[in-house]
MDTraj code that builds the backbone (N, CA, C; nanometers):
import mdtraj as md
import numpy as np

residues = "MET THR ALA LYS THR LYS LYS PRO SER ALA PHE MET LYS PRO VAL HIS VAL SER ASP GLU LEU ALA ALA ILE VAL GLY HIS GLY PRO LEU PRO ARG THR GLU VAL THR LYS ARG LEU TRP ASP TYR ILE LYS LYS HIS ASN LEU GLN SER LYS ALA ASN ARG ARG ASN ILE VAL PRO ASP ALA LYS LEU ALA LYS VAL PHE GLY SER SER SER GLU ILE ASP MET PHE LYS MET ASN ALA LYS VAL ASN LYS HIS ILE ARG ASP GLU ALA ALA VAL GLY ALA ARG".split()
xyz = np.array([
    [1.2706, -0.3471, -2.9131],
    [1.1849, -0.4378, -2.8404],
    [1.0422, -0.4263, -2.8928],
    [0.9826, -0.5374, -2.9230],
    [0.8440, -0.5343, -2.9689],
    [0.7507, -0.5346, -2.8503],
    [0.6254, -0.5111, -2.8772],
    [0.5258, -0.5072, -2.7697],
    [0.5152, -0.6424, -2.7005],
    [0.5401, -0.7500, -2.7731],
    [0.5272, -0.8840, -2.7141],
    [0.6427, -0.9173, -2.6205],
    [0.7594, -0.8582, -2.6420],
    [0.8745, -0.8887, -2.5573],
    [0.9016, -0.7795, -2.4552],
    [0.8126, -0.6836, -2.4461],
    [0.8294, -0.5734, -2.3505],
    [0.8252, -0.6263, -2.2076],
    [0.9199, -0.5797, -2.1258],
    [0.9234, -0.6219, -1.9859],
    [0.8049, -0.5618, -1.9102],
    [0.7484, -0.6364, -1.8170],
    [0.6381, -0.5811, -1.7380],
    [0.6861, -0.4663, -1.6495],
    [0.5972, -0.3770, -1.6208],
    [0.6273, -0.2626, -1.5356],
    [0.6682, -0.3098, -1.3963],
    [0.7540, -0.2321, -1.3325],
    [0.7959, -0.2639, -1.1952],
    [0.6768, -0.2613, -1.1000],
    [0.5746, -0.1820, -1.1342],
    [0.4549, -0.1759, -1.0499],
    [0.3774, -0.3075, -1.0517],
    [0.3986, -0.3878, -1.1551],
    [0.3256, -0.5136, -1.1672],
    [0.4028, -0.6311, -1.1061],
    [0.5262, -0.6070, -1.0640],
    [0.6072, -0.7119, -1.0040],
    [0.5515, -0.7458, -0.8657],
    [0.5340, -0.8734, -0.8354],
    [0.4803, -0.9098, -0.7029],
    [0.5733, -0.8658, -0.5898],
    [0.5121, -0.8175, -0.4820],
    [0.5861, -0.7752, -0.3635],
    [0.5272, -0.8439, -0.2409],
    [0.6080, -0.8532, -0.1378],
    [0.5617, -0.9048, -0.0095],
    [0.5268, -0.7866, 0.0800],
    [0.4242, -0.8035, 0.1620],
    [0.3808, -0.6969, 0.2508],
    [0.4028, -0.7388, 0.3962],
    [0.4214, -0.6403, 0.4829],
    [0.4399, -0.6666, 0.6255],
    [0.3096, -0.7215, 0.6837],
    [0.3176, -0.7759, 0.8029],
    [0.1982, -0.8285, 0.8698],
    [0.0962, -0.7178, 0.8953],
    [0.1470, -0.5976, 0.9296],
    [0.0568, -0.4851, 0.9566],
    [-0.0228, -0.4471, 0.8315],
    [0.0460, -0.4406, 0.7168],
    [-0.0206, -0.4062, 0.5917],
    [-0.1070, -0.5222, 0.5426],
    [-0.0634, -0.6447, 0.5656],
    [-0.1403, -0.7620, 0.5244],
    [-0.2756, -0.7672, 0.5953],
    [-0.2846, -0.7118, 0.7161],
    [-0.4118, -0.7087, 0.7882],
    [-0.5146, -0.6241, 0.7131],
    [-0.4684, -0.5375, 0.6241],
    [-0.5574, -0.4504, 0.5472],
    [-0.5766, -0.5001, 0.4046],
    [-0.4661, -0.5363, 0.3377],
    [-0.4734, -0.5703, 0.1944],
    [-0.4673, -0.7196, 0.1662],
    [-0.4394, -0.8009, 0.2660],
    [-0.4248, -0.9444, 0.2448],
    [-0.2773, -0.9788, 0.2251],
    [-0.2460, -1.1063, 0.2373],
    [-0.1071, -1.1502, 0.2258],
    [-0.0648, -1.1554, 0.0806],
    [0.0607, -1.1259, 0.0581],
    [0.1173, -1.1251, -0.0768],
    [0.1630, -1.2629, -0.1164],
    [0.2357, -1.2690, -0.2226],
    [0.2812, -1.1542, -0.3001],
    [0.1697, -1.0950, -0.3864],
    [0.1706, -0.9627, -0.3930],
    [0.0737, -0.8868, -0.4718],
    [0.1491, -0.7806, -0.5518],
    [0.0990, -0.7444, -0.6696],
    [0.1592, -0.6297, -0.7401],
    [0.1337, -0.5015, -0.6612],
    [0.2233, -0.4055, -0.6719],
    [0.2071, -0.2773, -0.6024],
    [0.0736, -0.2115, -0.6371],
    [0.0332, -0.2257, -0.7614],
    [-0.0932, -0.1654, -0.8037],
    [-0.2100, -0.2240, -0.7256],
    [-0.2056, -0.3532, -0.7002],
    [-0.3124, -0.4195, -0.6247],
    [-0.3078, -0.3793, -0.4774],
    [-0.1882, -0.3623, -0.4227],
    [-0.1747, -0.3162, -0.2844],
    [-0.2415, -0.1797, -0.2700],
    [-0.2118, -0.0894, -0.3631],
    [-0.2696, 0.0453, -0.3599],
    [-0.4209, 0.0400, -0.3749],
    [-0.4691, -0.0410, -0.4678],
    [-0.6138, -0.0532, -0.4908],
    [-0.6842, -0.1032, -0.3648],
    [-0.6299, -0.2075, -0.3034],
    [-0.6924, -0.2636, -0.1831],
    [-0.6854, -0.1677, -0.0648],
    [-0.5778, -0.0929, -0.0567],
    [-0.5650, 0.0071, 0.0494],
    [-0.6741, 0.1135, 0.0350],
    [-0.6950, 0.1631, -0.0874],
    [-0.7994, 0.2629, -0.1104],
    [-0.9387, 0.2044, -0.0906],
    [-0.9572, 0.0783, -0.1277],
    [-1.0861, 0.0117, -0.1021],
    [-1.1152, 0.0113, 0.0480],
    [-1.0131, -0.0190, 0.1285],
    [-1.0272, -0.0216, 0.2746],
    [-1.0604, 0.1180, 0.3276],
    [-0.9874, 0.2186, 0.2794],
    [-1.0092, 0.3564, 0.3247],
    [-1.1522, 0.4007, 0.2942],
    [-1.1987, 0.3706, 0.1749],
    [-1.3341, 0.4112, 0.1365],
    [-1.4408, 0.3307, 0.2107],
    [-1.4176, 0.2015, 0.2252],
    [-1.5147, 0.1155, 0.2945],
    [-1.5359, 0.1610, 0.4388],
    [-1.4277, 0.2034, 0.5050],
    [-1.4348, 0.2432, 0.6453],
    [-1.4477, 0.3943, 0.6637],
    [-1.4715, 0.4641, 0.5515],
    [-1.4971, 0.6080, 0.5554],
    [-1.3862, 0.6834, 0.6302],
    [-1.2606, 0.6627, 0.5871],
    [-1.1458, 0.7184, 0.6578],
    [-1.0888, 0.8447, 0.5941],
    [-1.1568, 0.8992, 0.4935],
    [-1.1138, 1.0262, 0.4369],
    [-1.1693, 1.1393, 0.5221],
    [-1.0904, 1.2425, 0.5403],
    [-1.1327, 1.3582, 0.6185],
    [-1.2531, 1.4237, 0.5514],
    [-1.3484, 1.4651, 0.6319],
    [-1.4674, 1.5339, 0.5780],
    [-1.4311, 1.6720, 0.5252],
    [-1.3389, 1.7402, 0.5946],
    [-1.3006, 1.8764, 0.5577],
    [-1.2112, 1.8794, 0.4334],
    [-1.1211, 1.7814, 0.4219],
    [-1.0276, 1.7763, 0.3100],
    [-1.0138, 1.6312, 0.2661],
    [-1.0791, 1.5946, 0.1593],
    [-1.0839, 1.4551, 0.1148],
    [-0.9473, 1.3979, 0.0770],
    [-0.8469, 1.4844, 0.0621],
    [-0.7119, 1.4357, 0.0322],
    [-0.6425, 1.3810, 0.1562],
    [-0.6986, 1.4054, 0.2717],
    [-0.6386, 1.3580, 0.3969],
    [-0.7060, 1.2298, 0.4435],
    [-0.6242, 1.1421, 0.5004],
    [-0.6706, 1.0146, 0.5531],
    [-0.6638, 1.0214, 0.7051],
    [-0.7719, 0.9791, 0.7699],
    [-0.7770, 0.9720, 0.9163],
    [-0.7672, 0.8237, 0.9521],
    [-0.6481, 0.7786, 0.9927],
    [-0.6280, 0.6350, 1.0133],
    [-0.7049, 0.5774, 1.1317],
    [-0.7561, 0.4562, 1.1117],
    [-0.8123, 0.3806, 1.2234],
    [-0.6962, 0.3034, 1.2877],
    [-0.7252, 0.2126, 1.3791],
    [-0.6186, 0.1415, 1.4515],
    [-0.5284, 0.0613, 1.3570],
    [-0.5863, -0.0065, 1.2571],
    [-0.5051, -0.0861, 1.1636],
    [-0.4147, 0.0021, 1.0786],
    [-0.4696, 0.1093, 1.0243],
    [-0.3894, 0.1993, 0.9413],
    [-0.2843, 0.2729, 1.0233],
    [-0.3144, 0.3031, 1.1477],
    [-0.2178, 0.3712, 1.2345],
    [-0.0913, 0.2862, 1.2514],
    [-0.1060, 0.1539, 1.2534],
    [0.0103, 0.0647, 1.2632],
    [0.0969, 0.0762, 1.1378],
    [0.0344, 0.0916, 1.0227],
    [0.1078, 0.1047, 0.8967],
    [0.1721, 0.2433, 0.8863],
    [0.0967, 0.3470, 0.9209],
    [0.1460, 0.4844, 0.9082],
    [0.2400, 0.5239, 1.0214],
    [0.2369, 0.4515, 1.1324],
    [0.3219, 0.4847, 1.2459],
    [0.2652, 0.5953, 1.3330],
    [0.1390, 0.6330, 1.3072],
    [0.0760, 0.7408, 1.3822],
    [-0.0740, 0.7376, 1.3577],
    [-0.1490, 0.7881, 1.4531],
    [-0.2934, 0.7985, 1.4336],
    [-0.3333, 0.9380, 1.3861],
    [-0.2325, 1.0205, 1.3562],
    [-0.2586, 1.1554, 1.3062],
    [-0.3044, 1.1514, 1.1610],
    [-0.3835, 1.2501, 1.1239],
    [-0.4302, 1.2641, 0.9864],
    [-0.3093, 1.2795, 0.8941],
    [-0.3162, 1.2184, 0.7759],
    [-0.2029, 1.2217, 0.6831],
    [-0.2526, 1.2514, 0.5422],
    [-0.1749, 1.3293, 0.4681],
    [-0.2053, 1.3609, 0.3293],
    [-0.1874, 1.2343, 0.2450],
    [-0.2776, 1.2122, 0.1499],
    [-0.2724, 1.0894, 0.0712],
    [-0.1422, 1.0768, -0.0085],
    [-0.0780, 1.1877, -0.0416],
    [0.0478, 1.1812, -0.1158],
    [0.1635, 1.1375, -0.0263],
    [0.1556, 1.1668, 0.1024],
    [0.2582, 1.1229, 0.1977],
    [0.2328, 0.9797, 0.2427],
    [0.1110, 0.9343, 0.2219],
    [0.0727, 0.7994, 0.2616],
    [0.1604, 0.6948, 0.1915],
    [0.1913, 0.7144, 0.0644],
    [0.2693, 0.6162, -0.0105],
    [0.4070, 0.5938, 0.0496],
    [0.4700, 0.6994, 0.0993],
    [0.6013, 0.6840, 0.1625],
    [0.5912, 0.5950, 0.2859],
    [0.4842, 0.6108, 0.3623],
    [0.4638, 0.5274, 0.4818],
    [0.4366, 0.3820, 0.4435],
    [0.3569, 0.3626, 0.3397],
    [0.3211, 0.2281, 0.2956],
    [0.4431, 0.1571, 0.2370],
    [0.5295, 0.2297, 0.1670],
    [0.6482, 0.1682, 0.1058],
    [0.7398, 0.1022, 0.2082],
    [0.7361, 0.1470, 0.3314],
    [0.8177, 0.0862, 0.4368],
    [0.7682, -0.0541, 0.4721],
    [0.6477, -0.0867, 0.4282],
    [0.5875, -0.2165, 0.4589],
    [0.5857, -0.3097, 0.3387],
    [0.6602, -0.2733, 0.2344],
    [0.6631, -0.3516, 0.1104],
    [0.8069, -0.3939, 0.0812],
    [0.8243, -0.5220, 0.0456],
    [0.9547, -0.5727, 0.0050],
    [0.9364, -0.6493, -0.1261],
    [1.0281, -0.6278, -0.2186],
    [1.0161, -0.7012, -0.3441],
    [1.0673, -0.8434, -0.3262],
    [1.0403, -0.9255, -0.4245],
    [1.0762, -1.0682, -0.4190],
    [1.2262, -1.0885, -0.3980],
    [1.3093, -1.0094, -0.4677],
    [1.4541, -1.0249, -0.4587],
    [1.5041, -0.9971, -0.3176],
    [1.4498, -0.8952, -0.2542],
    [1.4920, -0.8608, -0.1179],
    [1.4527, -0.9699, -0.0195],
    [1.3383, -1.0303, -0.0401],
    [1.2925, -1.1368, 0.0490],
    [1.3781, -1.2613, 0.0303],
    [1.4110, -1.2926, -0.0951],
    [1.4922, -1.4103, -0.1243],
    [1.6363, -1.3979, -0.0769],
    [1.6864, -1.2752, -0.0650],
    [1.8244, -1.2511, -0.0234],
    [1.8437, -1.2711, 0.1256],
    [1.7368, -1.2753, 0.2003],
    [1.7481, -1.2885, 0.3465],
    [1.7876, -1.4255, 0.3883],
])
top = md.Topology()
chain = top.add_chain()
for i, resn in enumerate(residues, 1):
    res = top.add_residue(resn, chain, resSeq=i)
    for name in ("N", "CA", "C"):
        top.add_atom(name, md.element.get_by_symbol(name[0]), res)
traj = md.Trajectory(xyz[None], top)
């Protein structure tokens, strides 16, 4: 396969987001990379990183709906919570 015929990364494939996540990142379809970027933009804009440990996120009311809890969460565990609010195009079309 040449560079010109290389398939795009799965991260660049457009996905649909839940209403809860759309309240933060906007309505899709968006690539996963853009969802992550917008999520971090929101976290930084609203100063939601823990002061004691910057790797932890302290969710506000909107993020608590996505995470399923208002408890502080490690940024590495955050992706698992966010993935529950993402559906790829094929899954949406199959419904």
